[in-house]
C-alpha positions as CSV (number, residue, x, y, z in Angstrom):
1,M,-21.9,12.8,14.9
2,N,-23.5,14.8,11.3
3,F,-22.0,13.3,8.3
4,D,-23.6,15.9,6.2
5,D,-21.6,18.5,3.9
6,T,-21.2,21.7,5.4
7,P,-21.5,24.6,3.1
8,Q,-18.1,24.4,2.1
9,E,-17.4,20.7,1.7
10,A,-20.4,21.1,-0.3
11,A,-18.6,23.6,-2.6
12,F,-15.2,21.1,-2.6
13,R,-17.7,18.0,-3.7
14,A,-19.0,20.0,-6.4
15,E,-15.5,21.3,-8.0
16,A,-14.0,18.2,-7.3
17,R,-17.4,16.4,-9.6
18,K,-16.9,18.8,-11.9
19,F,-13.0,18.2,-12.3
20,I,-13.7,14.2,-12.7
21,A,-16.3,14.6,-15.2
22,A,-14.5,17.0,-17.3
23,N,-11.1,14.9,-17.4
24,A,-11.5,11.4,-16.2
25,P,-10.5,8.6,-18.8
26,K,-14.5,7.5,-19.5
27,E,-13.9,5.6,-21.9
28,L,-12.2,2.8,-19.3
29,E,-15.6,3.5,-16.7
30,E,-17.3,0.6,-18.2
31,E,-14.0,-1.5,-17.7
32,L,-12.9,-0.5,-14.3
33,T,-16.4,-1.0,-13.0
34,N,-16.1,-4.5,-14.3
35,A,-12.2,-4.7,-13.2
36,P,-11.1,-7.2,-10.2
37,L,-10.1,-5.6,-7.1
38,G,-6.9,-4.8,-6.8
39,R,-4.1,-4.0,-9.6
40,I,-5.4,-4.5,-12.5
41,K,-4.4,-4.8,-16.3
42,L,-6.1,-3.0,-19.1
43,K,-7.2,-5.2,-21.9
44,N,-6.6,-1.7,-24.5
45,G,-3.4,0.2,-22.5
46,D,-0.6,0.0,-20.7
47,I,-1.9,0.8,-16.8
48,V,1.4,2.8,-15.6
49,E,1.2,5.2,-18.8
50,V,-2.8,5.3,-18.5
51,A,-2.1,6.0,-14.6
52,K,0.6,9.1,-15.4
53,K,-1.7,10.7,-17.8
54,W,-4.6,10.6,-15.0
55,Q,-2.5,11.8,-12.6
56,K,-0.5,14.9,-14.2
57,K,-4.3,15.7,-14.8
58,K,-4.8,15.7,-11.4
59,S,-2.0,17.3,-10.3
60,D,-2.6,20.4,-13.2
61,G,-6.0,20.5,-11.9
62,G,-4.3,20.6,-7.6
63,W,-5.8,17.2,-7.3
64,T,-3.0,14.8,-6.0
65,C,-1.4,14.5,-2.6
66,L,-4.5,16.7,-1.2
67,N,-3.0,16.8,2.1
68,W,0.2,17.4,1.6
69,P,1.7,21.4,1.6
70,K,1.3,23.1,-1.6
71,E,5.0,23.8,-2.1
72,Y,5.5,19.9,-2.3
73,G,3.0,19.4,-4.9
74,G,0.0,18.8,-2.4
75,R,-3.3,21.4,-1.9
76,S,-2.8,21.6,2.1
77,S,-6.5,20.1,1.9
78,T,-8.3,19.2,5.5
79,P,-8.7,15.7,6.1
80,I,-12.7,15.6,5.2
81,E,-11.3,16.6,1.4
82,Q,-8.9,13.8,1.4
83,V,-12.3,11.8,1.9
84,I,-14.7,13.9,0.1
85,W,-12.6,13.1,-2.8
86,N,-12.0,9.8,-1.9
87,Q,-15.6,9.2,-2.3
88,E,-15.7,11.0,-5.7
89,E,-12.8,9.4,-7.9
90,G,-14.7,5.9,-7.2
91,I,-13.6,4.2,-9.9
92,Y,-11.0,5.9,-11.5
93,H,-8.9,5.3,-8.1
94,K,-8.4,1.5,-9.5
95,I,-5.5,3.2,-12.2
96,T,-3.8,5.0,-9.6
97,H,-2.4,1.9,-8.1
98,P,1.8,2.8,-9.5
99,F,1.8,6.1,-7.4
100,Q,0.2,4.8,-4.1
101,I,3.6,3.6,-2.4
102,G,5.3,7.1,-3.0
103,E,2.3,9.0,-2.3
104,G,1.5,7.0,1.0
105,M,4.6,5.8,2.4
106,C,7.7,7.2,0.6
107,G,6.5,10.8,0.4
108,P,6.0,11.3,4.2
109,T,8.8,9.4,4.6
110,L,11.3,11.9,2.6
111,M,9.0,14.9,4.4
112,E,9.8,13.9,7.2
113,Y,13.5,12.7,7.1
114,G,14.9,14.4,4.1
115,T,16.3,17.6,3.7
116,E,14.4,20.6,2.0
117,A,16.4,20.7,-0.9
118,D,15.4,17.0,-1.5
119,K,11.6,17.9,-0.6
120,R,11.4,20.3,-3.2
121,R,12.9,17.8,-5.8
122,Y,11.0,14.9,-5.2
123,L,8.1,15.6,-3.6
124,P,6.1,17.5,-6.4
125,K,7.4,14.9,-8.9
126,I,5.8,12.3,-7.0
127,A,2.6,14.2,-6.8
128,S,2.1,14.8,-10.3
129,G,3.5,11.2,-11.6
130,E,6.4,12.6,-13.2
131,E,8.4,9.6,-10.9
132,I,7.5,6.4,-9.2
133,W,8.9,5.3,-6.3
134,C,8.8,1.9,-4.8
135,Q,9.7,0.5,-1.0
136,L,13.1,-1.5,-0.7
137,F,12.3,-3.8,2.8
138,S,11.6,-7.2,3.0
139,E,14.7,-9.9,2.2
140,P,14.3,-13.7,1.2
141,S,15.9,-14.6,4.7
142,A,14.5,-12.1,7.2
143,G,10.5,-13.6,6.6
144,S,8.1,-11.3,8.6
145,D,11.3,-9.5,10.8
146,L,12.3,-6.8,8.9
147,A,15.2,-5.9,11.4
148,G,16.7,-9.3,10.6
149,L,17.6,-7.9,6.9
150,R,21.0,-8.5,5.6
151,T,21.5,-6.0,2.7
152,R,25.0,-4.8,3.5
153,A,26.2,-0.7,3.2
154,E,29.6,0.0,3.8
155,K,30.8,3.5,3.5
156,K,33.9,4.3,1.3
157,G,34.6,8.2,1.7
158,D,31.1,10.0,1.0
159,E,29.9,7.1,-0.4
160,W,28.4,3.6,0.9
161,I,28.5,0.6,-1.2
162,I,25.3,-1.3,-1.3
163,N,25.1,-5.5,-1.7
164,G,22.2,-7.8,-1.1
165,Q,18.7,-8.6,-2.3
166,K,15.2,-7.6,-1.2
167,I,12.2,-9.3,-2.6
168,W,8.3,-8.8,-2.8
169,T,9.2,-5.1,-4.0
170,S,5.6,-3.7,-5.6
171,G,6.3,-2.0,-9.1
172,A,9.8,-1.9,-8.8
173,Q,9.7,-3.0,-12.7
174,Y,9.0,0.4,-13.3
175,S,9.9,2.6,-10.1
176,D,12.4,5.6,-10.4
177,Y,13.3,5.6,-7.2
178,G,13.0,3.5,-4.1
179,L,13.4,3.9,-0.3
180,L,16.1,1.5,0.9
181,V,16.5,0.3,4.5
182,T,20.6,-1.4,5.2
183,R,22.2,-2.8,7.5
184,T,25.7,-0.7,8.3
185,D,26.7,-1.9,11.6
186,P,26.6,-6.0,12.3
187,N,28.1,-5.9,15.4
188,V,25.2,-4.1,17.4
189,P,21.6,-5.7,18.3
190,K,19.8,-5.8,14.7
191,H,17.3,-2.9,15.4
192,K,20.2,-0.4,16.0
193,G,22.9,-1.3,13.1
194,L,19.9,-0.4,10.3
195,T,20.3,3.0,8.0
196,M,17.6,4.1,5.7
197,F,18.8,5.5,2.1
198,F,16.8,6.5,-1.2
199,L,18.4,5.7,-4.6
200,D,17.4,6.0,-8.4
201,M,16.6,2.6,-9.4
202,K,18.9,3.0,-12.9
203,T,21.8,3.3,-11.3
204,P,24.5,0.9,-12.2
205,G,24.4,-2.8,-9.9
206,V,20.4,-2.6,-9.3
207,E,19.1,-5.7,-10.8
208,V,15.2,-5.8,-11.3
209,K,13.6,-9.3,-11.6
210,P,9.6,-9.4,-12.0
211,I,8.1,-12.6,-9.8
212,K,5.0,-14.4,-11.7
213,Q,2.0,-14.8,-9.7
214,M,-1.2,-17.3,-9.9
215,N,-3.1,-15.0,-10.8
216,G,-0.8,-13.8,-13.9
217,M,-0.3,-10.7,-12.7
218,Q,4.0,-10.0,-12.4
219,E,3.4,-6.8,-9.6
220,F,5.9,-8.2,-7.2
221,N,10.0,-8.2,-8.1
222,E,13.1,-9.4,-6.6
223,V,16.0,-6.5,-6.2
224,Y,19.5,-7.6,-6.6
225,F,22.1,-5.1,-5.7
226,T,25.6,-5.3,-6.7
227,D,28.5,-2.9,-5.5
228,V,25.8,0.0,-5.8
229,R,26.8,3.4,-5.0
230,I,24.8,5.7,-3.0
231,P,26.2,9.0,-1.5
232,D,26.1,9.8,1.6
233,S,23.5,13.0,0.8
234,Q,21.0,10.6,0.2
235,R,21.0,8.8,3.5
236,L,17.5,9.9,5.4
237,G,18.2,10.1,9.0
238,A,21.3,9.4,11.2
239,V,23.4,6.1,10.5
240,G,22.3,3.7,12.8
241,D,18.8,4.9,12.9
242,G,17.3,3.4,9.9
243,W,14.8,1.2,12.3
244,N,13.0,4.5,13.5
245,V,13.2,5.9,10.1
246,S,11.5,2.9,8.8
247,L,8.7,3.0,11.6
248,A,7.7,6.4,10.0
249,T,7.4,4.4,6.4
250,L,5.4,1.4,7.9
251,M,2.8,3.3,10.1
252,N,2.3,5.2,7.0
253,E,2.1,2.1,4.9
254,R,-0.1,0.7,7.3
255,A,-2.3,3.7,7.4
256,S,-2.4,3.9,3.7
257,I,-3.3,0.1,3.1
258,G,-5.8,0.0,5.8
259,A,-8.1,3.6,4.5
260,R,-7.7,2.6,0.7
261,L,-7.8,-1.5,0.8
262,A,-10.9,-2.7,-0.8
263,T,-12.8,-5.3,1.0
264,G,-15.1,-6.5,-2.3
265,F,-18.2,-5.7,0.4
266,S,-20.0,-3.5,-2.4
267,E,-19.0,-6.2,-4.9
268,V,-20.4,-9.1,-3.2
269,F,-23.8,-7.5,-1.8
270,E,-24.5,-6.3,-5.3
271,F,-23.7,-10.0,-6.6
272,C,-25.8,-11.5,-4.2
273,S,-28.7,-9.3,-5.1
274,N,-28.6,-10.5,-8.5
275,L,-27.2,-13.9,-8.4
276,M,-30.1,-16.8,-9.3
277,T,-29.6,-19.9,-7.1
278,D,-31.9,-23.2,-6.6
279,D,-33.8,-21.3,-4.0
280,G,-34.0,-17.9,-5.6
281,L,-31.9,-15.0,-4.9
282,A,-29.4,-15.5,-3.0
283,I,-29.9,-12.7,-0.9
284,E,-33.1,-13.9,0.3
285,D,-31.8,-16.7,2.2
286,R,-31.0,-15.7,5.7
287,D,-27.7,-17.2,6.0
288,V,-26.7,-15.5,3.2
289,R,-28.3,-12.0,4.7
290,A,-26.8,-12.7,8.2
291,K,-23.2,-13.0,6.0
292,L,-23.8,-9.6,4.5
293,A,-24.6,-8.0,7.8
294,N,-21.5,-9.1,9.3
295,W,-19.4,-7.6,6.5
296,A,-21.5,-4.2,6.4
297,C,-20.9,-4.0,10.2
298,K,-16.9,-4.1,9.8
299,S,-16.7,-2.7,6.3
300,N,-18.2,0.7,8.1
301,G,-16.2,0.0,10.8
302,L,-12.8,0.4,8.7
303,K,-14.2,3.5,6.9
304,Y,-14.8,5.6,10.2
305,T,-11.6,4.2,11.6
306,S,-9.3,5.3,8.7
307,Y,-11.4,9.1,9.5
308,R,-9.9,8.9,12.7
309,T,-6.7,8.7,11.0
310,L,-7.1,11.5,8.9
311,S,-8.1,13.6,11.7
312,A,-4.5,12.6,13.4
313,L,-2.6,13.1,10.4
314,S,-4.0,17.0,10.2
315,R,-3.0,17.7,14.2
316,G,0.2,16.6,12.6
317,E,0.7,13.5,14.2
318,R,2.6,10.4,13.0
319,P,0.2,7.3,12.3
320,G,0.1,5.3,15.2
321,P,-0.3,1.5,15.6
322,E,-3.7,1.1,15.8
323,N,-3.3,1.5,11.5
324,S,-2.5,-2.3,11.8
325,I,-6.2,-2.8,12.5
326,G,-7.4,-1.6,9.3
327,K,-5.3,-4.2,7.5
328,L,-5.6,-6.7,9.8
329,V,-9.8,-6.7,9.0
330,A,-9.9,-6.2,5.7
331,G,-7.1,-8.4,4.1
332,P,-9.0,-11.4,5.6
333,M,-12.1,-10.2,5.0
334,L,-11.4,-9.5,1.1
335,Q,-10.5,-13.4,1.4
336,D,-13.4,-14.2,3.2
337,I,-15.5,-12.7,0.7
338,A,-14.2,-14.0,-2.3
339,A,-14.1,-17.3,-1.1
340,F,-17.8,-16.8,-0.3
341,A,-18.8,-15.9,-3.5
342,M,-17.2,-18.4,-5.1
343,D,-19.3,-21.1,-3.2
344,L,-22.4,-19.7,-3.8
345,Q,-22.1,-20.3,-7.7
346,G,-20.9,-24.1,-7.0
347,A,-19.3,-25.9,-9.8
348,A,-19.6,-22.5,-11.9
349,G,-17.0,-20.8,-9.3
350,A,-14.3,-22.6,-11.5
351,L,-15.1,-20.9,-14.3
352,V,-12.6,-17.5,-14.5
353,K,-12.6,-14.5,-17.1
354,E,-16.3,-13.7,-19.1
355,D,-17.7,-17.2,-18.5
356,A,-17.9,-16.9,-15.2
357,E,-20.8,-15.2,-13.1
358,A,-19.5,-11.1,-12.4
359,A,-16.8,-12.0,-15.2
360,G,-14.5,-13.4,-12.9
361,Q,-14.6,-10.8,-10.5
362,F,-14.5,-12.9,-7.5
363,Q,-12.2,-15.4,-8.5
364,Q,-9.1,-12.8,-9.6
365,M,-9.8,-11.6,-6.2
366,L,-9.3,-14.9,-4.5
367,L,-6.1,-15.4,-6.1
368,S,-5.3,-11.9,-5.2
369,S,-5.8,-12.1,-1.9
370,P,-3.3,-13.9,0.0
371,S,-1.1,-10.8,-1.1
372,T,-3.1,-8.6,0.8
373,R,-2.4,-10.4,4.0
374,I,1.7,-10.3,4.2
375,A,2.3,-6.5,2.3
376,G,2.6,-4.0,5.3
377,G,2.9,-7.0,7.7
378,T,1.6,-10.2,8.0
379,D,-1.7,-11.1,10.1
380,E,0.5,-12.0,12.7
381,V,2.9,-9.6,13.0
382,L,0.0,-7.3,13.0
383,R,-1.7,-9.1,15.9
384,N,1.1,-8.6,18.1
385,I,1.8,-5.0,17.1
386,I,-2.1,-4.0,18.0
387,A,-1.7,-6.5,21.4
388,E,1.6,-4.7,22.3
389,R,1.6,-1.3,21.4
390,V,-1.9,-0.7,21.4
391,L,-3.6,-2.8,24.5
392,G,-0.5,-3.0,26.0
393,L,-0.3,-6.7,26.8
394,P,3.1,-8.4,27.5
395,G,4.9,-8.6,24.6
396,D,6.7,-12.0,22.9
397,I,9.9,-13.3,24.0
398,R,12.8,-12.0,22.1
399,V,15.4,-13.9,22.8
400,D,17.6,-12.0,20.3
401,K,16.8,-8.4,20.9
402,S,20.1,-7.8,22.7
403,V,22.4,-10.0,20.7
404,P,24.8,-8.4,18.1
405,F,23.6,-8.8,15.0
406,N,26.7,-11.1,14.1
407,Q,26.5,-13.3,16.8
408,I,22.7,-14.7,15.9
409,P,22.8,-18.3,14.5
410,T,21.6,-18.0,10.8
411,K,21.2,-22.6,10.8
412,G,23.8,-22.4,8.1
413,R,22.8,-18.9,5.9
414,T,25.2,-16.1,4.8
């Protein structure tokens, strides 16, 4: 396979570089270069406000949601043009986190199930960064079993009344809208009684409570719904078909996470090239080089697998279960790399921030890494998906699969 740019691709790359050189927030270049992987906290400035300014500049120049149709705020670009943009945006991609759920998950779901009026109203504002979206899926009592959710939606005339709780909702504290999957019929098996909606996060009865994390961030939230009223016009898909709608979101989520999830390989390679140990440079140790070689293979495998996904999207296909592979590999790899880099530092691995080697990048990476192995599906769930839906292996025994939801034992929970 030839990975050199064609003349058209080279012209596109040059155009992207020119735009970035003229518009990127260069005052943040050093801070972003040294920032830990994952969501970041800027020293001077609010990350959401900084992200909105960069997103608006990109949108005005036609550089957001590149693969979306132009009428919805995109550019109708080819998959390889999306890859080129990702490469050129580089470190400035680190400030786009507030929009990734809207761009990668909510937007594609709305594009597939929303009305034409909804698409023209909401999608351009997602692309421009004017409105931020979140994904209201996980619940305390359901764990990794999304179909076990208990947030209720009851029909009253042309409205639905929502009561319940969601948890681990990324970005809910600054989101304008959210995708919400609810239970509308507890008398049928759990996968069949779900319905999907979207709602304004400022709707009366919606309460967001940030969760303090061990890395000092507050990017996840609990969200409570108390008699929240949603018009039926904000339903996505048919009543009772919420599971199929949510699958579209989840497949796009895993494609989005797997394609752009940082693994830490380039950071640890540079770190080992410069770290002086008692026996010399770390990279001169054969065991260190063996580790790096293994991670180099995985990193490149992830990159080229994501290209296959982009090719499938260009053919109009929905991302499939094979996208679970990217996240399953990248999540543990990020955690392993962070732990390895800290081990190389010895006792100094306990230091954080400016006092630590690499300004504490790997310490922050390690504290953040558990969330990457949970968000978008736990490792165990992803292994089941790959085994059953990619490899065709026999499925797990699920004794509650055909049982009406309200007859499934809850061990005293309501």
